[in-house]
N, C-alpha and C positions, 0 to 999 in steps of 0.2 A: 640685855636680856635676850636669850635665845628664843627663836620662834618655836611655838609649840606645834607638835606634829598634828595634822588634821585627824580628827576621829573618824573611824570608818562606820558609816551608817549601814548596818547589816540588812535592815529592811529594804533600803534603796538598792543595795548591792544584789539582793535576792530578786527584786523586781526587774532589774536590768539583765541579770545573768542567772535565771532560774535553773537551767540545765546544769551549769557548772557547779553551782552551790549544792544542788541535790547530789551530784556525783561525789563531791568532796565530803559531804556529810555522811553519805552512805559508806564511803571507804573508812572514815574515822570510826563509825560505829562497828562496821564489820571487822576492823582490825582488832579492837578490844574484845569482841565476842569470840572471834576465831582464835586469838592468842590464848584465851583461857581453855578452849577446847582442844587445840593441837599443840599447846606448849610442851607437852610431854615428848613430842617427837624430837624437838630440838634438844631437850635435856638428855634423852636416852641416846640420841645419835651422836652427841659430842662427849660423852663421858666414858665410852668403852674403849677408846684407843683404836688401833688399826685393825684391819680385817682379820678375823679368826684368832683373836688373842685368847689368853688363858681364861678370861671371864666368859667365853662362849658368846661373843657378840657378833657372830658372823652376819654380815649384811646390814647390821643395825645402823651403820653410818648413813645409809641411804634414806633414813628417816629425815635427815636434815634437808635433803633435796626435796622431799615431799612437803616438808614444813615451809621452806622458802617458796616453793611453787604455789602453795595455797595462799600464803601471805601476799605474793606478787599479784595473784588474780584478784584478791580482795582490794588491793590498793590501786589497781589499774583505773577504775573510774575516777578516783581522786587525782591520780597523775594526769589523766586527760583533762579533768576540770581545772586543775591548777595551771597547766600550760595553756589551755584555751583562754583562761582569764588573762594570762600574761601577754599573749599575742594580740588580744583585743585592743591593747593600748596603741597598736600601730594601725591607725584608722585608714591609711592610704594603701594598705596591703590587701590583696584579694582574700576573701574568706577561705577559698580552697587552699591557699598557701599557708594561712594561719592554722587550718585544721591539720595540715601535713605535719606541722611541728608537734602538735599534741599526740598524734599517732606514732610519730617517731619516738617520742618520750615514753609512750606506753610500752611499745615493743622493745625499744632500745634499753630502757632502764629496768623495766620489769623483767623482760626476757633476759637481759644481761645479768641480772642478779641470779637468776636460775642457772644460767650458763657458767657464771663464775663459781657458784657453789659446787657444780659438777666437777670442774677442772681444778679448782684450788683446794678442795677438801675431799669430796667423795672418791674420786679416782685416785688421788695420792694416798688416801687411807687404804684403798683396795690394793694398791700396788706396794704397800708397806713403805712408802716414802714418808709417811707421817705415822707416829711422831718420829723425829729424827734420832732420838736416843743419844748416847755418848758421842761427843764430837770426834773423838779420835778414831772411831770406827764408822761414823755416819757422815763425815764431812762431805763426801761426794754427793749426798742427796740434795745439797743446795743448788747444784748446777742444773738439774732438770727444771727447777723453779725459775732460776735466773734466765735461762736461755730457751724456755719453752712454755712451761705451765702458766707463768704469770701473764705472758702475752696472749696465750691461748684463752685463758680464763677471763682476763680483764679487757681483752681487745674489743668485744662487741659493746660493752658499756662505755669504754673510752671513746670508741668511734661514734656512738650515739651522742655523747656529750659534745664532742667536737662538731658534729653535724648540726646540733641544735644551736651551738654558739655561732657557727657561720651563718645560719639562717637568721638569727637575731641581728647580727651585724648587717646582713643584707637588708633586713626590714628597716633598720635604723637609717641606712643610706637612702632608701626609697622615701622614708618619712622626711628626711632632710631635704631631698630634692623637691618633694611636693610642697613643703613649707616655703622654700626659696622661690619656687614658681608662683605661689599665691602672693607672696609679698611683692615680688617684682611686677606681677600683673596689676596689683592694687596701686602701686606707685605710678606706673605708666598710665593707668586709667585716671588717677587723680590729676596727673599733669595735663592730660588731655582736657579734663573738665575745667581746670584753672585757666588754660590757654586755648580756648575754643577757636575754631577756624572762622574766617570772615563770613563765609557763606553759610547761612543758617536758615534754610527754607522753612523747616518745621522742627519742632522739638523732638519728635519721634525720629525723624530722619537724621538729625544731629547725633542723637544717642546711638542709633544703629551704626552710623559712620564711625564714631569714636570706638565703639566696642569692636567692630570688625577690623579696623586698622590696627588697633593696639593688640588684639588677639593674634592677628596675622604676624605682627612684628615679633611678638613673644615666641610664637612657635618657630619662627625662623631663626632667632638668635639664641635659643636656649636648648640645651640638651636635656630633654625631659622624657619621662616614661611614655611608652606608646599609648597607654590607656587614656592619657590626657589629650592626645591628638585626634581621638575618635569623636 
């Protein structure tokens, strides 16, 4: 029988992380409200074809950029809250470093979505690169996308994702080193208690001697983070 997944206690989660839960809840509500109010921007901006077509839709494609920008702003608190919660699982990482990840996600993912809309849709539509039309006369339009626009438009978001991934890998390594340090320290301390020295003037002196010697030994033979040596 497979182990059942633990249920999430929302009340407890809110008590421990009120700022993050409020931010996520705000973004969820804002998204549905704003989507109803500005949904027409996306519909009008994506149905008229390229700039200055016969339907007289000059400039209307830029409504998509406005729509994505508004949605990105509405979702920014939720993005911050989600990544802030994710990084709090790394208990041995400084709060400032965890906060950096959340803000990289806000500007990298939210801002990256705006940037991608600009370079992958609005500008190509303005330059009549979209829609491509018949392949026999518009085959060349694929090359600006393959060798420029895709990388220009998707670069910031891909860079943010890579940066966040590298930061999480670094956090995991710090967490692993901290856990190994704690386990090794506990083992050496336990061995010292099981095999005490012959001279035991007082109980307090013995405990102080054990802790001092073992801690000095650990610091000397382990490669640990600087924060644990202070």
